[in-house]
Rosetta silent file (secondary structure, phi, psi, omega in degrees, C-alpha in Angstrom):
SEQUENCE: MSGPAPSKKEIPARVFIHEKDERTGSKILHIDVESPLLNEIVRPGESTYCGGKAGGVFIGLKREMIKRAEKILGETRE
SCORE:     score description
SCORE:     0.000 S_00000001
   1 L     0.000  134.210 -174.883   -3.791    0.102   27.378 S_00000001
   2 L   -83.173  -22.145  176.672   -4.488   -2.886   29.593 S_00000001
   3 L    76.369 -166.613 -176.797   -1.613   -2.297   32.044 S_00000001
   4 L   -62.441  150.874  175.326   -0.052   -4.799   34.452 S_00000001
   5 L  -154.974  153.801  179.250   -1.392   -8.335   34.807 S_00000001
   6 L   -55.952  -29.353 -178.891   -0.121  -11.480   36.554 S_00000001
   7 L   -86.029   -0.701  178.751    0.613  -13.002   33.138 S_00000001
   8 L  -103.894  132.028  178.081    2.734   -9.991   32.045 S_00000001
   9 L  -113.765  115.868 -179.511    6.423   -9.837   32.956 S_00000001
  10 L   -74.431  137.169  178.644    7.991   -6.374   32.679 S_00000001
  11 L  -124.582  151.826  176.154   11.451   -6.274   31.133 S_00000001
  12 L   -74.647  129.724  178.887   13.985   -3.459   30.920 S_00000001
  13 L  -154.173  151.671  174.530   14.044   -1.985   27.426 S_00000001
  14 E  -111.915  135.058 -176.849   14.848    1.280   25.706 S_00000001
  15 E  -121.690  131.606 -177.752   12.503    2.498   22.957 S_00000001
  16 E  -133.057  143.479  163.303   13.472    5.066   20.346 S_00000001
  17 E   -92.181  115.192 -173.271   11.899    6.679   17.300 S_00000001
  18 E  -102.208  110.556 -179.875   14.884    6.555   14.952 S_00000001
  19 L   -76.405  160.937  174.296   14.819    9.180   12.238 S_00000001
  20 L   -56.207  130.314 -175.504   16.471    8.819    8.847 S_00000001
  21 E  -155.587  108.502 -179.435   20.176    9.468    9.448 S_00000001
  22 L   -61.319  -31.545 -178.405   22.951    8.833    6.948 S_00000001
  23 L   -63.907  -35.232 -178.814   25.576    8.895    9.751 S_00000001
  24 L   -98.479   -5.784 -178.997   24.049    5.837   11.437 S_00000001
  25 L    86.990    6.055  179.037   22.881    4.164    8.232 S_00000001
  26 E   -75.716  113.648 -175.329   19.196    4.636    9.058 S_00000001
  27 L   -92.359  -21.186  177.988   17.498    4.922    5.664 S_00000001
  28 L  -140.052  155.819  175.512   13.897    5.285    6.891 S_00000001
  29 L   -65.828  134.697 -179.412   12.172    6.448   10.067 S_00000001
  30 E  -155.381  175.996  178.398   11.488    3.442   12.325 S_00000001
  31 E  -111.064  129.651  174.994   11.111    2.374   15.954 S_00000001
  32 E  -106.533  130.883  171.135   13.940    0.624   17.812 S_00000001
  33 E  -116.958  112.060 -173.159   13.240   -1.453   20.923 S_00000001
  34 E  -110.548  125.352  179.564   16.596   -2.291   22.485 S_00000001
  35 L  -164.858  127.439  175.799   17.048   -4.952   25.171 S_00000001
  36 H   -56.740  -36.424  179.217   19.607   -7.740   25.660 S_00000001
  37 H   -64.129  -42.464  178.243   16.757   -9.986   26.834 S_00000001
  38 H   -62.570  -33.806  177.705   14.798   -9.355   23.632 S_00000001
  39 H   -67.058  -21.648  174.632   17.904  -10.318   21.628 S_00000001
  40 H   -76.386  -24.279 -179.194   17.798  -13.724   23.309 S_00000001
  41 H   -92.971  -53.691  176.648   14.229  -14.172   22.038 S_00000001
  42 L  -109.415  102.815 -174.218   14.357  -12.427   18.652 S_00000001
  43 L   -76.276  153.438  178.924   17.926  -12.849   17.470 S_00000001
  44 L   -52.997  133.106 -179.108   19.657  -10.304   15.231 S_00000001
  45 L    93.898  -17.926  177.716   18.608  -10.843   11.612 S_00000001
  46 L   -80.298  153.761  177.454   15.347  -12.645   12.471 S_00000001
  47 L  -119.903  150.431  174.941   11.999  -11.146   11.516 S_00000001
  48 L  -142.237 -162.033 -178.895    8.650  -11.243   13.238 S_00000001
  49 E  -129.416  158.029 -177.244    5.465   -9.192   13.003 S_00000001
  50 E  -138.348  142.606  177.301    4.007   -6.249   14.857 S_00000001
  51 E  -138.656  156.573  178.097    0.497   -4.857   15.102 S_00000001
  52 E   -78.866  150.750  173.854   -1.154   -1.926   16.754 S_00000001
  53 E  -145.726  165.173  179.109   -3.307   -2.281   19.867 S_00000001
  54 L   -56.840  119.869  176.848   -5.021    0.145   22.190 S_00000001
  55 L    86.057    4.473 -179.425   -2.250    1.984   24.017 S_00000001
  56 E   168.604 -145.344  179.930    0.715    0.521   22.149 S_00000001
  57 E  -133.741  159.669  178.193    1.859   -2.288   19.910 S_00000001
  58 E  -118.161  127.622  176.325    1.866   -6.084   19.983 S_00000001
  59 E  -108.479  112.690  179.813    4.955   -7.980   18.799 S_00000001
  60 E   -79.816  153.156 -179.447    4.096  -11.491   17.725 S_00000001
  61 L  -118.944  141.914  173.373    6.620  -14.334   18.036 S_00000001
  62 L   -78.881  166.187 -173.906    7.317  -17.268   15.736 S_00000001
  63 H   -52.233  -47.297 -177.690    7.449  -20.794   17.172 S_00000001
  64 H   -66.323  -31.132  177.011   11.222  -20.883   17.695 S_00000001
  65 H   -70.827  -39.446  177.261   11.082  -17.476   19.397 S_00000001
  66 H   -61.384  -42.358  178.734    8.280  -18.671   21.677 S_00000001
  67 H   -60.722  -43.272  178.769   10.412  -21.675   22.702 S_00000001
  68 H   -65.495  -41.719  179.551   13.327  -19.391   23.590 S_00000001
  69 H   -63.543  -42.900  179.263   11.015  -17.035   25.524 S_00000001
  70 H   -63.383  -37.240  177.636    9.474  -19.944   27.450 S_00000001
  71 H   -64.101  -44.839  178.238   12.962  -21.197   28.344 S_00000001
  72 H   -61.832  -44.445  178.312   13.912  -17.742   29.632 S_00000001
  73 H   -60.881  -41.237  178.562   10.668  -17.509   31.645 S_00000001
  74 H   -62.002  -39.119  179.578   11.339  -20.944   33.127 S_00000001
  75 H   -70.041  -33.578 -178.927   14.820  -19.866   34.202 S_00000001
  76 H   -78.103  -17.241  179.913   13.522  -16.670   35.836 S_00000001
  77 H   -83.345  -21.079 -174.845   10.893  -18.615   37.824 S_00000001
  78 L   -75.972    0.000    0.000   13.439  -20.930   39.475 S_00000001
């Protein structure tokens, strides 16, 4: 894991391993990353891609998601 860097901005998020559960509608085991800020970047219903990396995972963003993320970063810098 590479850890903190000036180009990394930490955000509040909750991460869960969500087991199969008929009560919640979870049909397969998966990982949930929950954050209102992430929902502004990757909107409900949109898909992106994820890959493994040393110490964690990398979530790639599509062009429109990158534009939204850059807008959010610009607003937090002001």
